[in-house]
Short mmCIF file of the C-alpha atoms (twelve columns), coordinates in Angstrom:
data_MODEL
# 
_entry.id   MODEL 
# 
loop_
_atom_site.group_PDB 
_atom_site.id 
_atom_site.type_symbol 
_atom_site.label_atom_id 
_atom_site.label_alt_id 
_atom_site.label_comp_id 
_atom_site.label_asym_id 
_atom_site.label_seq_id 
_atom_site.Cartn_x 
_atom_site.Cartn_y 
_atom_site.Cartn_z 
_atom_site.pdbx_PDB_model_num 
ATOM 1  C CA . MET A 1  100.016 126.509 80.155  1 
ATOM 2  C CA . ARG A 2  99.476  130.440 80.061  1 
ATOM 3  C CA . TRP A 3  101.511 131.040 83.384  1 
ATOM 4  C CA . ALA A 4  104.469 128.792 81.700  1 
ATOM 5  C CA . VAL A 5  104.182 131.035 78.458  1 
ATOM 6  C CA . GLY A 6  103.917 134.229 80.470  1 
ATOM 7  C CA . GLY A 7  107.194 133.778 81.806  1 
ATOM 8  C CA . GLY A 8  106.468 131.339 84.739  1 
ATOM 9  C CA . ILE A 9  109.065 129.147 83.614  1 
ATOM 10 C CA . ALA A 10 112.893 129.946 83.278  1 
ATOM 11 C CA . VAL A 11 115.406 127.501 81.517  1 
ATOM 12 C CA . LEU A 12 118.588 127.674 83.222  1 
ATOM 13 C CA . GLU A 13 122.073 126.092 82.569  1 
ATOM 14 C CA . LEU A 14 124.635 125.010 85.073  1 
ATOM 15 C CA . GLY A 15 128.100 126.596 84.751  1 
ATOM 16 C CA . ALA A 16 131.236 124.728 84.768  1 
ATOM 17 C CA . GLU A 17 132.357 126.242 88.105  1 
ATOM 18 C CA . GLU A 18 128.977 124.553 89.700  1 
ATOM 19 C CA . GLY A 19 130.336 121.117 88.590  1 
ATOM 20 C CA . SER A 20 132.062 120.359 91.905  1 
ATOM 21 C CA . ALA A 21 129.106 121.172 94.117  1 
ATOM 22 C CA . LEU A 22 126.885 119.049 91.628  1 
ATOM 23 C CA . PHE A 23 129.147 115.903 92.148  1 
ATOM 24 C CA . ALA A 24 129.334 116.748 95.849  1 
ATOM 25 C CA . LEU A 25 125.561 116.407 96.010  1 
ATOM 26 C CA . LEU A 26 125.596 113.315 94.125  1 
ATOM 27 C CA . GLU A 27 127.529 111.517 96.818  1 
ATOM 28 C CA . LYS A 28 125.896 113.333 99.792  1 
ATOM 29 C CA . TYR A 29 122.867 111.275 100.334 1 
ATOM 30 C CA . PRO A 30 124.106 107.506 100.161 1 
ATOM 31 C CA . ASP A 31 121.064 105.977 101.622 1 
ATOM 32 C CA . ARG A 32 118.885 108.184 99.285  1 
ATOM 33 C CA . PRO A 33 120.777 108.229 96.103  1 
ATOM 34 C CA . MET A 34 120.536 111.791 94.365  1 
ATOM 35 C CA . ASP A 35 120.032 111.609 90.654  1 
ATOM 36 C CA . LEU A 36 121.422 114.292 88.375  1 
ATOM 37 C CA . ALA A 37 118.394 116.036 87.700  1 
ATOM 38 C CA . ASP A 38 117.464 116.502 91.417  1 
ATOM 39 C CA . ALA A 39 121.177 117.521 91.918  1 
ATOM 40 C CA . SER A 40 120.825 120.177 89.342  1 
ATOM 41 C CA . LEU A 41 117.721 121.557 90.819  1 
ATOM 42 C CA . VAL A 42 119.376 122.012 94.523  1 
ATOM 43 C CA . VAL A 43 122.641 123.371 92.868  1 
ATOM 44 C CA . LEU A 44 120.370 125.975 90.893  1 
ATOM 45 C CA . ALA A 45 118.211 126.592 94.046  1 
ATOM 46 C CA . GLU A 46 121.326 127.729 95.779  1 
ATOM 47 C CA . ARG A 47 122.462 129.774 92.993  1 
ATOM 48 C CA . LEU A 48 119.392 131.596 93.162  1 
ATOM 49 C CA . GLY A 49 118.754 131.798 96.737  1 
ATOM 50 C CA . ILE A 50 115.469 129.965 96.516  1 
ATOM 51 C CA . ASN A 51 113.986 127.377 98.926  1 
ATOM 52 C CA . GLU A 52 110.572 126.833 97.154  1 
ATOM 53 C CA . ILE A 53 110.246 123.710 94.800  1 
ATOM 54 C CA . LEU A 54 107.506 122.272 92.745  1 
ATOM 55 C CA . THR A 55 108.084 118.514 92.481  1 
ATOM 56 C CA . VAL A 56 106.390 115.248 92.621  1 
ATOM 57 C CA . GLU A 57 109.308 113.794 94.396  1 
ATOM 58 C CA . ARG A 58 108.221 114.977 97.725  1 
ATOM 59 C CA . SER A 59 110.225 112.321 100.176 1 
ATOM 60 C CA . ASP A 60 113.368 113.197 98.234  1 
ATOM 61 C CA . PHE A 61 113.306 116.967 98.740  1 
ATOM 62 C CA . ASP A 62 111.845 116.468 102.373 1 
ATOM 63 C CA . VAL A 63 115.557 114.900 102.884 1 
ATOM 64 C CA . TYR A 64 117.829 117.249 100.518 1 
ATOM 65 C CA . GLN A 65 119.072 120.273 102.296 1 
ATOM 66 C CA . LEU A 66 120.323 123.752 101.208 1 
ATOM 67 C CA . SER A 67 123.218 125.571 102.774 1 
ATOM 68 C CA . GLY A 68 122.763 126.566 106.221 1 
ATOM 69 C CA . ASN A 69 120.601 123.301 106.912 1 
ATOM 70 C CA . ARG A 70 117.821 125.164 105.212 1 
ATOM 71 C CA . ARG A 71 114.984 123.115 104.000 1 
ATOM 72 C CA . PHE A 72 113.177 122.952 100.727 1 
ATOM 73 C CA . VAL A 73 109.324 124.198 100.791 1 
ATOM 74 C CA . GLN A 74 107.371 122.467 98.473  1 
ATOM 75 C CA . VAL A 75 104.537 124.235 96.756  1 
ATOM 76 C CA . LEU A 76 102.435 121.269 95.675  1 
ATOM 77 C CA . GLU A 77 100.174 120.038 98.054  1 
ATOM 78 C CA . ALA A 78 100.035 116.616 99.040  1 
# 
């Protein structure tokens, strides 16, 4: 909690201009349907230029890709 209160967490919002990217992601993985929360994280990662993610949904973020076929780096150990 000290980390979070000390600025370790930021609340970001998606802009209207990112809506089409969000919807494209929701349709991109037909064999592993992406939910809105995951799609939002991918869009924000693209915007911020980051590829590290802290998630318990390891199998999903092993599949999801960023532009240029970049993969997410999961910071939570298995």
